[in-house]
N, C-alpha and C positions, 0 to 999 in steps of 0.2 A: 355718486355717493351711494354707501350702503344703506338701503331702506326696504322695509317690508310692510305690506298691509296687515293690520290686525286680523282681518278675515282669513288670511293664509296662514296664520299660526296655528299649530295644533297644540292647544294649551292643556296642561295637566293640572295637578293639584296646586293649591295655594300652600307657599312653604313659609311666608313671612309677610307682615305688613307693618307699616309705618304710617307716620303723619301725612306722608306725600302720596303713598300708593302701595300697591301689593307686588309681591315678588312670586311669580308663577312659574313653575317648570314646564318646559316643553316636552310633551309626550314622546315626540320623534327625535330628540337631540337632548340626551340626558346631562350633557355637559354645559347646557346653555339654559339660562332662565330669562324671563321677561320682566322688567319692573314697569308696570302700567300705573299711570298717574291716576288719582282720584278725579272725579268730574270737576270738583271745584279748583283743583290745580291745573286742569288742562287749559283753562282760560287765562292761566298765568304764564304757562310754558312759552320760553323763547325757543322756537324750533331750530331757528338758524344758530343759536349758541349750542345746542345739542348736536346739530350736524357738524359743528366746528370740532367738538370733542372727538366726535367720531372720526373726523378727517385727519387730526393730528396724532392719533393713537399710535401710528408707527413712529413717531418722532421722539417719543418719551422714553427714556431709559435710565437707569440708575446702575453705575459701576459695571457696565457690560451687560446687564440683565434688561432685557425688553419689558415692557410695562405690565404684561400680563403676569409676571413673576411676583409683582407686588401691588397690583391694583386690579379691582373688578371693573375695568374701564368699558364704558359704552362702545359696542362695535357696530351695532346697526340700529338706525331709527325705526320705530314702529310708528306707522301712520294709521289713522282712522279715517279714510277718505283723504282730505287735505289737511287734516288736523294732526298735530303730533300728539300720540297717545302714550308714548313711552320709549323704551329701548331694550335691545338685547345685550347681555354680557355673559361672561363666564360664571359658571355656578362654582361657588366656594366649597370645596370638599375638605376631607381629612387632608392634612393634620391640623387644619384651622377649626376643628371642632371640639367641644369639651363635653364631658359626661355630666348629667344631672339625673342622678338615680337611673331609671330605665330609659330615658331620653338623652338626645344630644342636641347641642346647639353651638352657634358660632362662639368661639372663644374671643370675646370682645375685650377691649382695652380695660374696661371697668373692673375685670375680674383680677387685674394686677394690682388693683387698689382695694377693692372689696372682694375678698376671695370667696367667702361664702362656703360652699360644699367642694369648691375646686381647690386642689393644691396649688399654691402660687410658686413659681419658679424661683430658684434661688438667686442671689445678688448678681452673680456672673451672668446668668441668663437674662436677667432683666437689663442689665447694662447693655448687653449686646442687641436686645430688643429695641431699646431706646437709640442705639446706634443705627439699627436698620430703619427706624422711623425717620431719624433725621437724614439719613442718606436718602430716603424716598422723597422728603420734602425738599432736599437740596436739588433732586432731579427736576422737580416742578419749577423750583425758583429759576434754575438755569434756563428754563424754557419760557420765562415770563408768566408762569402760572401760579396761582395762589390756591391752597387748600380750602381756606376758609373755616369751615365748622369742624375744628378738630375737637372730637368728643369721645366719651367712653365707649360709645355705640358705633362709631364708624371706622374703627381700627380693629382688625382681627389679627391674632398673633399664634405663633406656634414655635416650639423649640426642637422640632423634628423635621429633617435631620440636623438643621442648625436653627438658631434664633432668627427668626424673620417676621415680617409684618405683611398684612394685606390690608390696602386701603379700600374701604366700602364707600358707598354713596357718593361715587365719583362724578355724578352730575352736578355736584356742588362746587366743583373745581371749575375755575374760570380764568382767562387772561386778567392780569392785573390791570385795574382801572376800567374793565369793561363789564357789561351785563352778563349774569350768568343764566343757566336755564331757568332757574326760579329765583325768586327774590333771596337774598342771602339770609342764612339762619345762624343763630348763636345759641349753644347749648347753655342753659342756665348754670352759672358757676364756673364755667370754662371759657369765659369772654376776656378779651383784652379790655382792661378798665379805661383805657385812654382811647378806645375805637368803638365803644358801645352805640349801636344804632346807626353806624357807618359802614360803607362796603368794605369787604375784607382786603387786606394788603399783605405784602411780604413781611412787613414789620409786624402785623398782627399774628401772623403766622409763627414768626419767631418768638413772640411772648408766649403764645400757646404751646408751642414746642417746649419751651422751658418749664411751663406750668406742668406739662405732662410729665416730663422727666423728674421734676421734684416730687411729684405724687407716686409715680410707679416705683421710683428708688427707695422712698422712705415708707410706703405703704400708707401714707396719711392723705386721706381725701381732700383735707383743707389746706395742705402744703402750697405755698406759692413763693415765687422769687423774692418778693418784698418782706416775707415773713422769715427769712433766713432758715430754709429747711435744714433739718439735721441730716447731714450726708456723711456722717462718721459711720463708716462700715468696719466689720470685723476683720481681723487678719491683713493680708497684704492689700486688700481693696483700699486701704487708707491711702494709698499712693494717689487715688483719684480724687480725695477730698479737697486738696488745694486748688487744682485746676477747675473743678466742678464748682466750688464755692465762688471763684473768681467770675466764671461764667453767670452763674446766678446772680451775683451782685451787679453784673453789667446788664442782665436781662430785667432787673428791678428798676433800672434807669429810665430816662426819657426815651420816647420813640426816636428811632433813627440811630440809636447807639447799641441796639441789642445784638447779642451774638447771632451770627448767621447759622443755619442748619449745618453747613459744611463745617464750621467751628466746632460744634457739638459732636458731629461725627467723628472728628479727629481726635477729640479728647476721650471719647467713649470707645475707641478702637482698641479694645484690649485683646491681645492675641492668644493668651493663655490665662487659664484661671489662677486665682491667688491660692494661698495655703487654705486647704480644707474645702476648696471647691470641687467641681465635677471634672471630668476628664476633658481635655482639650477638644475642641470641635474644629473641624476643617471649614474654611470659609466656602461659600457656595462657588461653584466654578462658572464664571462669566461666560455667556455666549458671545461669539465673535460679533462685532459691530461693524457695519459698513461706515465709511467716512461720513456719509450723509446723516447717519443716525447720531454721530457723536454730539455731546452736549457743547453748547456754544459759550458757556461759562458767562463770567460778568466782564464788563469793560474795565479799562485801567481806572476809572474814576469809582469803581464799586458798584455802579448802577447796574441793574438787571438788564441785559440784552433781551429783546422780544423779537424772536426771529419769525413769528407768524402772526398774522392779523386775520381777522374774520373776513372772508371774502365778501365783497359786495355784490348785490344783485340789482 
């Protein structure tokens, strides 16, 4: 298993902090950062769950792209003696940064709803960004994983050279029905109303995906599937209104009947911009995948297959 002692790390400056811990750069490895949990969180950390995320890293892929292309996934467990202290992951660089006057910060999902000083991408780019998010979530679901806390702060985005996303806070990802690294979190206002206070599921992921799509495409922070968001776009984008409205209505229905991430990705797969849009953008070239890396998909009954389980000790 990939692990390293905290005392062996050459820690540099703190570059971010959140409710769970701090993000610190490695002085001798500029492309890598450490997420170190706060003292109060270390007593709650499930070290085996984190080790499992590290173990399965090479199994997660989306449309031929390995996980590092779309997620800041844990690749090394950081230990403080025998205790789990955090993990190492790739550093998220340009083009997932946005300018705020003299400073830069991650271009988080929230900027697609509350633009502030940052210019929001056009409808075409936002459609493809949501398609990229749906494809990434589909990759997780096909491996029996759930994203859990989909929020404005744990997805970064870029439109250069093509619209794409980067999943953040990946230690919140867990096998469906199993404990995660830390107790599950829900960002206020971005919850699945039918699953509040319960562990995340693929179905709650699907609701949160629909919620996110409705808010990013409309620019309305209060949009939700049950409120029939206004999805009427200018120009030829109107061809999406019917299919998107049908999926939104389905997402507003009871649990178990919500559209899958794959269904959203299919509807949002717009190959060329509509009238008045930007120039067509070529899709990313997928890296070759070995047979062992290919997604196993779902069973004929529609149930998600779960190809890996936490190893017992």
